[in-house]
Short mmCIF file of the C-alpha atoms (twelve columns), coordinates in Angstrom:
data_MODEL
# 
_entry.id   MODEL 
# 
loop_
_atom_site.group_PDB 
_atom_site.id 
_atom_site.type_symbol 
_atom_site.label_atom_id 
_atom_site.label_alt_id 
_atom_site.label_comp_id 
_atom_site.label_asym_id 
_atom_site.label_seq_id 
_atom_site.Cartn_x 
_atom_site.Cartn_y 
_atom_site.Cartn_z 
_atom_site.pdbx_PDB_model_num 
ATOM 1   C CA . MET A 1   102.683 199.830 135.577 1 
ATOM 2   C CA . HIS A 2   100.047 201.978 137.286 1 
ATOM 3   C CA . LYS A 3   97.294  199.804 135.807 1 
ATOM 4   C CA . LEU A 4   99.014  196.688 137.140 1 
ATOM 5   C CA . PHE A 5   99.041  198.058 140.697 1 
ATOM 6   C CA . VAL A 6   95.400  199.080 140.364 1 
ATOM 7   C CA . ILE A 7   94.445  195.496 139.455 1 
ATOM 8   C CA . ILE A 8   96.598  194.097 142.280 1 
ATOM 9   C CA . ARG A 9   94.952  196.428 144.795 1 
ATOM 10  C CA . ARG A 10  91.486  195.554 143.503 1 
ATOM 11  C CA . GLU A 11  92.049  191.803 143.772 1 
ATOM 12  C CA . TYR A 12  93.682  192.156 147.191 1 
ATOM 13  C CA . THR A 13  90.931  194.289 148.699 1 
ATOM 14  C CA . GLN A 14  88.213  192.051 147.266 1 
ATOM 15  C CA . VAL A 15  89.656  189.091 149.165 1 
ATOM 16  C CA . VAL A 16  90.652  190.640 152.506 1 
ATOM 17  C CA . LYS A 17  87.399  192.583 152.935 1 
ATOM 18  C CA . LYS A 18  85.256  189.466 152.742 1 
ATOM 19  C CA . LYS A 19  83.862  188.010 155.943 1 
ATOM 20  C CA . SER A 20  85.029  184.577 154.831 1 
ATOM 21  C CA . PHE A 21  88.643  185.822 154.915 1 
ATOM 22  C CA . LEU A 22  88.299  187.092 158.478 1 
ATOM 23  C CA . ILE A 23  86.505  183.954 159.636 1 
ATOM 24  C CA . GLY A 24  89.049  181.668 157.968 1 
ATOM 25  C CA . LEU A 25  91.843  183.703 159.523 1 
ATOM 26  C CA . PHE A 26  90.994  182.356 162.974 1 
ATOM 27  C CA . ILE A 27  89.002  179.200 162.247 1 
ATOM 28  C CA . THR A 28  91.543  177.580 159.904 1 
ATOM 29  C CA . PRO A 29  94.363  177.279 162.498 1 
ATOM 30  C CA . LEU A 30  91.919  175.616 164.868 1 
ATOM 31  C CA . PHE A 31  90.884  173.112 162.209 1 
ATOM 32  C CA . ILE A 32  94.525  172.401 161.340 1 
ATOM 33  C CA . ALA A 33  95.375  171.835 165.007 1 
ATOM 34  C CA . ALA A 34  92.367  169.552 165.421 1 
ATOM 35  C CA . PHE A 35  93.227  167.688 162.212 1 
ATOM 36  C CA . MET A 36  96.774  167.046 163.426 1 
ATOM 37  C CA . LEU A 37  96.188  166.443 167.136 1 
ATOM 38  C CA . LEU A 38  92.808  164.702 167.273 1 
ATOM 39  C CA . PRO A 39  93.904  161.470 165.496 1 
ATOM 40  C CA . ALA A 40  96.949  161.233 167.773 1 
ATOM 41  C CA . LEU A 41  94.840  161.773 170.879 1 
ATOM 42  C CA . LEU A 42  92.259  159.219 169.788 1 
ATOM 43  C CA . ALA A 43  94.980  156.702 168.894 1 
ATOM 44  C CA . THR A 44  96.572  156.964 172.346 1 
ATOM 45  C CA . ARG A 45  93.294  157.028 174.255 1 
ATOM 46  C CA . GLU A 46  92.872  153.864 176.271 1 
ATOM 47  C CA . PRO A 47  89.568  152.133 177.069 1 
ATOM 48  C CA . SER A 48  87.692  153.199 180.183 1 
ATOM 49  C CA . HIS A 49  87.230  149.593 181.301 1 
ATOM 50  C CA . ALA A 50  89.176  146.353 181.189 1 
ATOM 51  C CA . GLU A 51  89.111  144.474 177.878 1 
ATOM 52  C CA . SER A 52  88.057  140.839 178.082 1 
ATOM 53  C CA . ILE A 53  90.196  138.037 176.701 1 
ATOM 54  C CA . CYS A 54  90.186  134.246 176.640 1 
ATOM 55  C CA . VAL A 55  93.290  132.124 176.093 1 
ATOM 56  C CA . ILE A 56  93.498  128.641 174.599 1 
ATOM 57  C CA . ASP A 57  96.801  126.896 175.375 1 
ATOM 58  C CA . ARG A 58  97.407  123.788 173.250 1 
ATOM 59  C CA . GLY A 59  101.026 123.227 174.289 1 
ATOM 60  C CA . THR A 60  102.728 121.563 177.242 1 
ATOM 61  C CA . GLN A 61  105.064 124.428 178.250 1 
ATOM 62  C CA . ASP A 62  102.357 126.286 180.228 1 
ATOM 63  C CA . PHE A 63  102.669 129.386 178.045 1 
ATOM 64  C CA . GLY A 64  99.027  130.214 178.723 1 
ATOM 65  C CA . SER A 65  99.335  130.797 182.464 1 
ATOM 66  C CA . GLN A 66  102.627 132.670 182.025 1 
ATOM 67  C CA . PHE A 67  101.016 134.938 179.441 1 
ATOM 68  C CA . VAL A 68  98.009  135.589 181.679 1 
ATOM 69  C CA . GLU A 69  100.325 136.442 184.568 1 
ATOM 70  C CA . SER A 70  102.349 138.830 182.390 1 
ATOM 71  C CA . LEU A 71  99.209  140.839 181.573 1 
ATOM 72  C CA . ASN A 72  99.090  142.074 185.172 1 
ATOM 73  C CA . ARG A 73  101.699 144.718 184.329 1 
ATOM 74  C CA . TYR A 74  99.175  146.612 182.182 1 
ATOM 75  C CA . THR A 75  96.818  148.859 184.111 1 
ATOM 76  C CA . LEU A 76  94.338  151.611 183.283 1 
ATOM 77  C CA . LYS A 77  95.728  155.088 183.926 1 
ATOM 78  C CA . LYS A 78  92.523  156.604 185.276 1 
ATOM 79  C CA . SER A 79  91.196  153.873 187.550 1 
ATOM 80  C CA . GLY A 80  94.422  151.973 188.173 1 
ATOM 81  C CA . GLY A 81  92.660  148.665 187.560 1 
ATOM 82  C CA . PRO A 82  93.851  145.901 185.238 1 
ATOM 83  C CA . ALA A 83  93.757  146.697 181.527 1 
ATOM 84  C CA . TYR A 84  92.740  143.139 180.591 1 
ATOM 85  C CA . GLU A 85  90.237  140.784 182.190 1 
ATOM 86  C CA . VAL A 86  91.016  137.123 181.503 1 
ATOM 87  C CA . LYS A 87  87.668  135.362 181.319 1 
ATOM 88  C CA . HIS A 88  89.043  131.859 181.069 1 
ATOM 89  C CA . LEU A 89  92.220  129.931 180.313 1 
ATOM 90  C CA . TYR A 90  91.567  126.725 178.380 1 
ATOM 91  C CA . ARG A 91  94.216  123.990 178.395 1 
ATOM 92  C CA . ILE A 92  93.351  121.759 175.449 1 
ATOM 93  C CA . PRO A 93  95.900  119.151 174.268 1 
ATOM 94  C CA . ALA A 94  96.986  119.321 170.646 1 
ATOM 95  C CA . GLY A 95  95.394  115.966 169.904 1 
ATOM 96  C CA . ASP A 96  91.940  116.883 171.216 1 
ATOM 97  C CA . THR A 97  90.690  118.493 168.008 1 
ATOM 98  C CA . LEU A 98  86.998  117.976 168.760 1 
ATOM 99  C CA . THR A 99  87.083  119.927 172.035 1 
ATOM 100 C CA . TYR A 100 89.266  122.636 170.509 1 
ATOM 101 C CA . ASN A 101 86.901  123.204 167.582 1 
ATOM 102 C CA . ALA A 102 83.880  123.440 169.878 1 
ATOM 103 C CA . VAL A 103 85.553  125.927 172.241 1 
ATOM 104 C CA . PHE A 104 87.045  127.940 169.385 1 
ATOM 105 C CA . ASP A 105 83.713  128.272 167.584 1 
ATOM 106 C CA . SER A 106 81.952  129.279 170.787 1 
ATOM 107 C CA . LEU A 107 84.511  131.974 171.662 1 
ATOM 108 C CA . THR A 108 84.657  133.278 168.090 1 
ATOM 109 C CA . THR A 109 80.880  133.679 168.144 1 
ATOM 110 C CA . ALA A 110 81.180  135.574 171.436 1 
ATOM 111 C CA . ILE A 111 83.670  137.953 169.807 1 
ATOM 112 C CA . ALA A 112 81.366  138.466 166.833 1 
ATOM 113 C CA . ASP A 113 78.520  139.248 169.259 1 
ATOM 114 C CA . LYS A 114 80.834  141.685 171.127 1 
ATOM 115 C CA . GLU A 115 80.603  139.676 174.327 1 
ATOM 116 C CA . LEU A 116 84.375  139.148 174.221 1 
ATOM 117 C CA . GLN A 117 87.168  141.356 172.846 1 
ATOM 118 C CA . TYR A 118 90.060  138.961 172.212 1 
ATOM 119 C CA . LEU A 119 90.821  135.278 171.844 1 
ATOM 120 C CA . LEU A 120 94.463  134.206 171.917 1 
ATOM 121 C CA . VAL A 121 95.310  130.719 170.688 1 
ATOM 122 C CA . ILE A 122 98.780  129.449 171.658 1 
ATOM 123 C CA . GLY A 123 99.658  126.479 169.509 1 
ATOM 124 C CA . PRO A 124 101.884 123.483 170.289 1 
ATOM 125 C CA . TRP A 125 105.569 124.322 170.763 1 
ATOM 126 C CA . HIS A 126 107.860 123.002 168.008 1 
ATOM 127 C CA . GLY A 127 111.002 124.938 168.885 1 
ATOM 128 C CA . VAL A 128 109.914 128.060 166.997 1 
ATOM 129 C CA . PRO A 129 106.591 129.944 166.960 1 
ATOM 130 C CA . ASP A 130 104.395 129.270 163.931 1 
ATOM 131 C CA . SER A 131 100.964 130.114 162.541 1 
ATOM 132 C CA . SER A 132 99.250  127.932 165.152 1 
ATOM 133 C CA . THR A 133 99.598  130.885 167.551 1 
ATOM 134 C CA . PHE A 134 97.238  133.683 166.562 1 
ATOM 135 C CA . LEU A 135 94.853  136.332 167.861 1 
ATOM 136 C CA . VAL A 136 91.146  136.633 167.042 1 
ATOM 137 C CA . ALA A 137 89.493  140.063 167.351 1 
ATOM 138 C CA . ASN A 138 86.776  142.157 165.720 1 
ATOM 139 C CA . THR A 139 89.099  145.106 165.156 1 
ATOM 140 C CA . ASN A 140 92.863  145.376 164.908 1 
ATOM 141 C CA . ASN A 141 94.024  147.281 167.999 1 
ATOM 142 C CA . PHE A 142 97.650  148.189 167.354 1 
ATOM 143 C CA . ILE A 143 98.504  148.864 171.001 1 
ATOM 144 C CA . THR A 144 97.025  145.591 172.247 1 
ATOM 145 C CA . GLN A 145 98.600  143.619 169.417 1 
ATOM 146 C CA . SER A 146 102.060 145.041 170.141 1 
ATOM 147 C CA . ARG A 147 101.658 144.286 173.850 1 
ATOM 148 C CA . PHE A 148 100.697 140.681 173.201 1 
ATOM 149 C CA . GLU A 149 103.549 140.299 170.716 1 
ATOM 150 C CA . ARG A 150 106.106 141.519 173.266 1 
ATOM 151 C CA . ARG A 151 104.830 139.185 175.958 1 
ATOM 152 C CA . LEU A 152 104.800 136.163 173.640 1 
ATOM 153 C CA . THR A 153 108.242 137.066 172.294 1 
ATOM 154 C CA . ASP A 154 109.637 137.044 175.836 1 
ATOM 155 C CA . LEU A 155 107.992 133.698 176.618 1 
ATOM 156 C CA . PHE A 156 109.207 132.044 173.424 1 
ATOM 157 C CA . SER A 157 112.726 133.463 173.852 1 
ATOM 158 C CA . MET A 158 112.937 132.143 177.394 1 
ATOM 159 C CA . GLN A 159 111.800 128.704 176.232 1 
ATOM 160 C CA . ARG A 160 114.404 128.591 173.466 1 
ATOM 161 C CA . LEU A 161 117.110 129.593 175.946 1 
ATOM 162 C CA . ARG A 162 116.074 126.808 178.320 1 
ATOM 163 C CA . GLU A 163 116.244 124.267 175.515 1 
ATOM 164 C CA . SER A 164 119.692 125.478 174.418 1 
ATOM 165 C CA . ASN A 165 121.233 124.341 177.757 1 
ATOM 166 C CA . ILE A 166 123.160 127.571 178.313 1 
ATOM 167 C CA . ASN A 167 124.609 127.654 181.843 1 
ATOM 168 C CA . LEU A 168 123.231 131.087 182.691 1 
ATOM 169 C CA . PRO A 169 119.971 132.197 184.281 1 
ATOM 170 C CA . VAL A 170 117.338 133.008 181.699 1 
ATOM 171 C CA . ASP A 171 116.772 136.501 183.105 1 
ATOM 172 C CA . SER A 172 120.487 137.278 182.829 1 
ATOM 173 C CA . ILE A 173 120.571 136.187 179.203 1 
ATOM 174 C CA . LEU A 174 117.533 138.305 178.367 1 
ATOM 175 C CA . THR A 175 119.228 141.276 180.009 1 
ATOM 176 C CA . LEU A 176 122.426 140.698 178.032 1 
ATOM 177 C CA . THR A 177 120.468 140.423 174.778 1 
ATOM 178 C CA . SER A 178 118.092 143.320 175.449 1 
ATOM 179 C CA . ARG A 179 117.234 145.731 172.684 1 
ATOM 180 C CA . PHE A 180 119.515 148.721 172.079 1 
ATOM 181 C CA . ASP A 181 118.033 152.009 170.876 1 
ATOM 182 C CA . LEU A 182 120.566 153.793 168.680 1 
ATOM 183 C CA . PRO A 183 120.623 157.558 169.388 1 
ATOM 184 C CA . VAL A 184 121.088 159.904 166.442 1 
ATOM 185 C CA . GLU A 185 123.098 163.138 166.482 1 
ATOM 186 C CA . ASP A 186 123.130 165.738 163.743 1 
ATOM 187 C CA . THR A 187 126.384 167.209 162.435 1 
ATOM 188 C CA . LYS A 188 126.231 170.280 164.690 1 
ATOM 189 C CA . ALA A 189 125.975 168.154 167.809 1 
ATOM 190 C CA . ALA A 190 128.689 165.778 166.583 1 
ATOM 191 C CA . LEU A 191 131.070 168.710 165.930 1 
ATOM 192 C CA . GLY A 192 130.528 170.135 169.389 1 
ATOM 193 C CA . GLY A 193 127.795 172.610 168.541 1 
ATOM 194 C CA . GLY A 194 126.149 171.961 171.882 1 
ATOM 195 C CA . GLU A 195 122.744 171.137 170.374 1 
ATOM 196 C CA . VAL A 196 120.961 167.837 170.745 1 
ATOM 197 C CA . ALA A 197 119.538 166.371 167.549 1 
ATOM 198 C CA . ILE A 198 115.836 166.977 166.994 1 
ATOM 199 C CA . PRO A 199 113.958 163.635 167.075 1 
ATOM 200 C CA . PHE A 200 112.867 162.380 163.681 1 
ATOM 201 C CA . GLU A 201 109.218 162.167 164.753 1 
ATOM 202 C CA . ILE A 202 109.111 165.870 165.631 1 
ATOM 203 C CA . LYS A 203 110.852 166.906 162.404 1 
ATOM 204 C CA . TYR A 204 108.527 164.733 160.340 1 
ATOM 205 C CA . PHE A 205 105.437 166.078 162.104 1 
ATOM 206 C CA . ALA A 206 106.596 169.695 161.676 1 
ATOM 207 C CA . ALA A 207 107.264 169.116 157.974 1 
ATOM 208 C CA . LEU A 208 103.834 167.510 157.587 1 
ATOM 209 C CA . VAL A 209 102.124 170.530 159.177 1 
ATOM 210 C CA . LEU A 210 103.975 172.995 156.934 1 
ATOM 211 C CA . VAL A 211 103.309 170.942 153.796 1 
ATOM 212 C CA . MET A 212 99.603  170.654 154.576 1 
ATOM 213 C CA . LEU A 213 99.468  174.408 155.153 1 
ATOM 214 C CA . ILE A 214 101.106 175.103 151.783 1 
ATOM 215 C CA . TYR A 215 98.782  172.655 150.023 1 
ATOM 216 C CA . MET A 216 95.736  174.226 151.603 1 
ATOM 217 C CA . MET A 217 96.779  177.764 150.669 1 
ATOM 218 C CA . VAL A 218 97.736  176.832 147.100 1 
ATOM 219 C CA . ILE A 219 94.507  174.952 146.383 1 
ATOM 220 C CA . PHE A 220 92.225  177.479 148.109 1 
ATOM 221 C CA . TYR A 221 93.642  180.611 146.530 1 
ATOM 222 C CA . GLY A 222 94.232  178.898 143.198 1 
ATOM 223 C CA . GLN A 223 90.585  177.882 142.953 1 
ATOM 224 C CA . THR A 224 89.502  181.336 144.147 1 
ATOM 225 C CA . LEU A 225 91.514  182.861 141.320 1 
ATOM 226 C CA . MET A 226 89.994  180.443 138.819 1 
ATOM 227 C CA . ARG A 227 86.440  181.258 139.935 1 
ATOM 228 C CA . SER A 228 87.214  184.973 139.741 1 
ATOM 229 C CA . VAL A 229 88.300  184.602 136.114 1 
ATOM 230 C CA . ILE A 230 85.190  182.553 135.270 1 
ATOM 231 C CA . GLU A 231 82.920  185.086 136.987 1 
ATOM 232 C CA . GLU A 232 84.427  188.036 135.138 1 
ATOM 233 C CA . LYS A 233 84.092  186.183 131.845 1 
ATOM 234 C CA . SER A 234 80.431  185.361 132.430 1 
ATOM 235 C CA . SER A 235 79.513  188.892 133.607 1 
ATOM 236 C CA . ARG A 236 81.266  190.632 130.706 1 
ATOM 237 C CA . ILE A 237 83.570  192.495 133.117 1 
ATOM 238 C CA . MET A 238 86.498  191.076 131.189 1 
ATOM 239 C CA . GLU A 239 85.532  193.026 128.079 1 
ATOM 240 C CA . VAL A 240 85.730  196.304 130.010 1 
ATOM 241 C CA . LEU A 241 89.055  195.362 131.597 1 
ATOM 242 C CA . VAL A 242 90.595  194.379 128.257 1 
ATOM 243 C CA . SER A 243 89.805  197.829 126.908 1 
ATOM 244 C CA . SER A 244 91.872  199.482 129.659 1 
ATOM 245 C CA . ALA A 245 94.625  196.954 130.461 1 
ATOM 246 C CA . SER A 246 96.623  194.342 128.593 1 
ATOM 247 C CA . PRO A 247 96.009  190.604 129.157 1 
ATOM 248 C CA . PHE A 248 99.448  190.317 130.791 1 
ATOM 249 C CA . GLN A 249 98.629  193.077 133.287 1 
ATOM 250 C CA . MET A 250 95.290  191.467 134.084 1 
ATOM 251 C CA . MET A 251 96.888  188.050 134.590 1 
ATOM 252 C CA . MET A 252 99.747  189.335 136.746 1 
ATOM 253 C CA . GLY A 253 97.444  191.618 138.717 1 
ATOM 254 C CA . LYS A 254 95.114  188.774 139.623 1 
ATOM 255 C CA . VAL A 255 97.913  186.371 140.525 1 
ATOM 256 C CA . LEU A 256 99.860  188.904 142.593 1 
ATOM 257 C CA . GLY A 257 96.736  190.307 144.267 1 
ATOM 258 C CA . MET A 258 95.602  186.865 145.408 1 
ATOM 259 C CA . GLY A 259 99.174  186.036 146.423 1 
ATOM 260 C CA . ALA A 260 99.374  189.175 148.560 1 
ATOM 261 C CA . ALA A 261 96.171  188.118 150.321 1 
ATOM 262 C CA . ALA A 262 97.633  184.659 150.954 1 
ATOM 263 C CA . LEU A 263 100.838 186.166 152.374 1 
ATOM 264 C CA . THR A 264 98.762  188.447 154.588 1 
ATOM 265 C CA . GLN A 265 96.915  185.455 155.992 1 
ATOM 266 C CA . VAL A 266 100.113 183.477 156.580 1 
ATOM 267 C CA . SER A 267 101.827 186.493 158.163 1 
ATOM 268 C CA . ILE A 268 98.990  186.894 160.651 1 
ATOM 269 C CA . TRP A 269 99.178  183.178 161.449 1 
ATOM 270 C CA . VAL A 270 102.933 183.473 162.036 1 
ATOM 271 C CA . LEU A 271 102.400 186.435 164.356 1 
ATOM 272 C CA . LEU A 272 99.677  184.565 166.240 1 
ATOM 273 C CA . GLY A 273 101.941 181.524 166.548 1 
ATOM 274 C CA . ALA A 274 104.798 183.688 167.798 1 
ATOM 275 C CA . GLY A 275 102.441 185.246 170.322 1 
ATOM 276 C CA . VAL A 276 101.370 181.827 171.591 1 
ATOM 277 C CA . PHE A 277 105.027 180.771 171.790 1 
ATOM 278 C CA . VAL A 278 106.017 183.872 173.785 1 
ATOM 279 C CA . PHE A 279 102.964 183.488 176.026 1 
ATOM 280 C CA . SER A 280 103.811 179.849 176.773 1 
ATOM 281 C CA . ASN A 281 107.355 180.844 177.752 1 
ATOM 282 C CA . ALA A 282 106.100 183.711 179.915 1 
ATOM 283 C CA . MET A 283 103.660 181.384 181.690 1 
ATOM 284 C CA . SER A 284 106.450 178.798 182.160 1 
ATOM 285 C CA . LEU A 285 104.451 176.200 180.261 1 
ATOM 286 C CA . GLU A 286 106.407 173.071 179.391 1 
ATOM 287 C CA . LEU A 287 107.241 172.915 175.687 1 
ATOM 288 C CA . ASP A 288 109.513 170.393 174.048 1 
ATOM 289 C CA . PRO A 289 112.893 172.083 173.336 1 
ATOM 290 C CA . SER A 290 112.903 170.546 169.856 1 
ATOM 291 C CA . ILE A 291 109.581 172.227 169.043 1 
ATOM 292 C CA . SER A 292 110.941 175.525 170.360 1 
ATOM 293 C CA . ARG A 293 113.980 175.241 168.096 1 
ATOM 294 C CA . ILE A 294 111.809 174.568 165.060 1 
ATOM 295 C CA . VAL A 295 109.391 177.405 165.795 1 
ATOM 296 C CA . SER A 296 112.159 179.923 166.508 1 
ATOM 297 C CA . ASN A 297 114.319 178.975 163.504 1 
ATOM 298 C CA . PRO A 298 114.151 181.887 161.010 1 
ATOM 299 C CA . LEU A 299 115.538 179.706 158.217 1 
ATOM 300 C CA . ILE A 300 112.464 177.464 158.363 1 
ATOM 301 C CA . VAL A 301 110.184 180.510 158.142 1 
ATOM 302 C CA . VAL A 302 112.112 181.896 155.155 1 
ATOM 303 C CA . PHE A 303 112.015 178.624 153.211 1 
ATOM 304 C CA . PHE A 304 108.360 178.114 154.089 1 
ATOM 305 C CA . VAL A 305 107.508 181.513 152.595 1 
ATOM 306 C CA . LEU A 306 109.669 180.829 149.523 1 
ATOM 307 C CA . PHE A 307 107.993 177.492 148.828 1 
ATOM 308 C CA . LEU A 308 104.569 178.973 149.507 1 
ATOM 309 C CA . VAL A 309 105.185 181.813 147.049 1 
ATOM 310 C CA . GLY A 310 106.765 179.510 144.472 1 
ATOM 311 C CA . GLY A 311 104.021 176.913 144.729 1 
ATOM 312 C CA . TYR A 312 101.328 179.548 144.579 1 
ATOM 313 C CA . LEU A 313 102.799 181.241 141.488 1 
ATOM 314 C CA . LEU A 314 103.131 177.889 139.725 1 
ATOM 315 C CA . TYR A 315 99.672  176.504 140.454 1 
ATOM 316 C CA . SER A 316 97.801  179.813 140.394 1 
ATOM 317 C CA . ALA A 317 98.951  180.277 136.815 1 
ATOM 318 C CA . ILE A 318 97.564  176.824 136.015 1 
ATOM 319 C CA . PHE A 319 94.251  177.582 137.747 1 
ATOM 320 C CA . ALA A 320 94.008  180.940 135.964 1 
ATOM 321 C CA . LEU A 321 94.618  179.145 132.676 1 
ATOM 322 C CA . ILE A 322 91.799  176.716 133.460 1 
ATOM 323 C CA . GLY A 323 89.488  179.606 134.307 1 
ATOM 324 C CA . SER A 324 90.265  181.293 130.998 1 
ATOM 325 C CA . ILE A 325 89.318  178.283 128.871 1 
ATOM 326 C CA . VAL A 326 86.097  177.185 130.623 1 
ATOM 327 C CA . ASN A 327 82.736  178.882 131.052 1 
ATOM 328 C CA . SER A 328 81.466  177.429 134.354 1 
ATOM 329 C CA . ASP A 329 82.639  175.851 137.615 1 
ATOM 330 C CA . LYS A 330 81.127  172.526 136.590 1 
ATOM 331 C CA . GLU A 331 83.191  172.476 133.418 1 
ATOM 332 C CA . ALA A 332 86.312  173.433 135.375 1 
ATOM 333 C CA . GLN A 333 86.070  170.351 137.613 1 
ATOM 334 C CA . ASN A 334 87.261  168.162 134.742 1 
ATOM 335 C CA . PHE A 335 90.493  170.163 134.555 1 
ATOM 336 C CA . ILE A 336 91.075  170.481 138.299 1 
ATOM 337 C CA . PHE A 337 91.550  166.736 138.825 1 
ATOM 338 C CA . PRO A 338 94.903  166.515 136.947 1 
ATOM 339 C CA . VAL A 339 96.201  169.518 138.895 1 
ATOM 340 C CA . VAL A 340 95.238  167.947 142.220 1 
ATOM 341 C CA . MET A 341 96.870  164.690 141.106 1 
ATOM 342 C CA . LEU A 342 100.141 166.593 140.651 1 
ATOM 343 C CA . LEU A 343 99.889  167.714 144.267 1 
ATOM 344 C CA . ILE A 344 99.092  164.175 145.432 1 
ATOM 345 C CA . LEU A 345 102.044 162.862 143.410 1 
ATOM 346 C CA . SER A 346 104.387 165.140 145.311 1 
ATOM 347 C CA . VAL A 347 103.086 163.701 148.604 1 
ATOM 348 C CA . MET A 348 103.685 160.159 147.385 1 
ATOM 349 C CA . VAL A 349 107.196 161.086 146.278 1 
ATOM 350 C CA . GLY A 350 107.768 162.732 149.654 1 
ATOM 351 C CA . MET A 351 107.071 159.427 151.400 1 
ATOM 352 C CA . SER A 352 109.875 157.837 149.381 1 
ATOM 353 C CA . LEU A 353 112.248 160.664 150.317 1 
ATOM 354 C CA . VAL A 354 112.164 159.514 153.937 1 
ATOM 355 C CA . GLN A 355 113.935 156.297 152.954 1 
ATOM 356 C CA . ASN A 356 116.678 158.010 150.908 1 
ATOM 357 C CA . PRO A 357 116.759 161.771 151.555 1 
ATOM 358 C CA . ASP A 358 120.301 162.229 150.183 1 
ATOM 359 C CA . ALA A 359 119.558 160.898 146.693 1 
ATOM 360 C CA . GLY A 360 120.212 163.213 143.762 1 
ATOM 361 C CA . TRP A 361 116.663 162.971 142.456 1 
ATOM 362 C CA . ALA A 362 115.377 163.802 145.937 1 
ATOM 363 C CA . LEU A 363 117.442 166.990 146.009 1 
ATOM 364 C CA . ALA A 364 116.260 167.947 142.520 1 
ATOM 365 C CA . LEU A 365 112.570 167.400 143.326 1 
ATOM 366 C CA . SER A 366 112.852 169.290 146.616 1 
ATOM 367 C CA . CYS A 367 113.775 172.425 144.651 1 
ATOM 368 C CA . ILE A 368 110.394 172.394 142.882 1 
ATOM 369 C CA . PRO A 369 107.670 174.200 144.915 1 
# 
C-alpha cells in the first residue's frame, strides 16, 4: 500500500507543479466563459446601421405598404433610428411578368453585390399564403426572418378575418386569439414550496456548461495519462518501476494521481466561483435568482463531482490501456478516435433526452458517467 501512495504522490506532484497546470487553472475558466457567452452576445448583437430592403407587392390587398409601415416599430437601440430602410416599394400586378422579372433580377443582383440586404416578394393573395411570398437575402438572419414572419402573419390573419365576415373589429379578434405562453411550475412550487420553477433555458445552459467541463477534464487528463504511460515505456522507466511495484499498483497510482490533480483543479474553480458569487451579492450586483439557486445548490455540486470522478475513472482506464499497447503518440491517435466517438455519442443521446426525459432508457443512460 505504501508503494501505491508513493506512485500517487509522484503523479500528483508532477502535474500540479507544472506551469501549464497553474496557467490552465486561471485561463481555462476564461475560455469557457468566452466559449459560452461570446456566441450568445454575437447572436443578439444588432447592426450599427439600418438594413436596406426592397418590397415587391404583386397582390391587390396593399400588403406591401402595410408591411412597410409595420417595420417602423423596429428601431436601433444605440442610435434610436429605424432598424430597416425601405429603398423602394414596387407594386407590380400579377399578370405583368415581364416587368416583375426585370425588377426581380435587378434587385437580386444588388443583393449579390451587397448593395441591398433584403428583397421581400409578396405574391398574389389566394386566401392563404403560399410559396409566391418569399424573402431573398445573402445570409439567413434569424432575427430579421422572425420579425418579417410575425408582421406577415398579422397581415394575412387580418385579411382572412375580413374575408370571413365576422361582425367584430379585426383588432378585437386578434386580441382574443393572441398567443398564450404556458408557465411551468416544478413539483415543489406546485405543492406550496414557495419556489418558482427555474426556466428551462437556464437549466439547459447550466447543464451544458457542466457537461462541457466534465468532457474537457476527462479528455485532457485522460490523454495526459496516456502520454505519461507512453513516455515511461519509451524511456525505460517502466522497467525500473516494474521491479519495485506491481502492474496493478502502477496503474492505480497513475489513475488516482491524475484524478487527484483534476479534483484539485475543479475544487479551486468551485472556490473561485463561490468567491465571485459572494462578491456579486456583496456588491449588490443583479443576478438572476434561478442562477443563484443553481450555483448555491449543494446537490448539483455533489453530483457534478460524482460524475466527474466516475467519468474520469472510466475513460482514464481506457486511455491508460491505449498508452500501454502503443509506442508513440502518432500511433495512439488511431485508438483515440473511437473513445472520442463514445463521448460524442453521449452528447447526441443527451439531445434526445430533452424530448423525453422520463423514459426508462434515459434514466438508465443518465447513471453512466
